[in-house]
C-alpha positions as CSV (number, residue, x, y, z in Angstrom):
1,M,120.0,39.4,79.7
2,A,122.0,38.1,82.6
3,K,120.2,36.2,85.3
4,N,121.1,38.8,87.9
5,F,118.9,41.2,86.0
6,R,115.7,39.2,86.3
7,G,113.8,37.1,88.8
8,K,113.9,37.1,92.6
9,E,116.8,39.6,92.9
10,I,114.8,42.3,91.1
11,K,111.8,41.8,93.3
12,K,113.9,42.7,96.3
13,L,114.8,46.1,94.9
14,P,112.6,49.1,95.7
15,N,109.7,49.3,93.2
16,S,111.0,46.1,91.6
17,G,114.0,47.9,90.1
18,R,111.7,50.1,87.9
19,G,111.6,53.9,87.7
20,E,112.5,56.8,85.5
21,C,115.8,56.7,83.7
22,P,117.9,59.8,84.5
23,A,119.5,59.8,81.1
24,C,116.6,59.3,78.6
25,K,113.7,60.2,81.0
26,R,111.7,57.2,80.1
27,T,109.4,55.9,82.8
28,G,108.6,52.3,83.9
29,V,111.9,50.9,82.7
30,K,114.3,48.6,84.7
31,L,117.1,50.6,86.2
32,L,119.7,47.9,86.7
33,H,122.9,49.0,84.9
34,E,125.3,51.3,86.6
35,I,127.4,53.8,84.8
36,K,130.0,56.3,86.2
37,L,129.1,59.9,85.4
38,A,131.7,62.4,86.7
39,D,132.2,61.5,90.3
40,K,129.0,59.5,91.0
41,T,127.5,56.3,89.9
42,I,123.9,56.3,88.5
43,K,121.6,53.5,87.5
44,V,120.3,53.6,83.9
45,C,118.2,51.5,81.6
46,K,119.6,48.9,79.3
47,T,119.4,51.2,76.2
48,C,121.3,54.0,77.9
49,K,124.0,51.6,79.1
50,S,124.7,50.4,75.6
51,V,124.7,53.9,74.2
52,T,127.1,55.1,76.9
53,A,129.4,52.1,76.4
54,D,129.5,52.8,72.6
55,K,130.4,56.5,73.3
56,L,133.1,55.6,75.8
57,S,134.7,52.9,73.6
58,A,134.9,55.2,70.5
């Protein structure tokens, strides 16, 4: 994981960057990765980011 997704920078985010992923509905995961969905950008977990990237590249 990149250094900007751990450490001091995460502590500055609300709730330490954790919450419920809007894509998979899991709770207590880090929401650090941004994806574009229609006209807006949402933050999702690492798993949903990789799944979305795979779908977009195929």
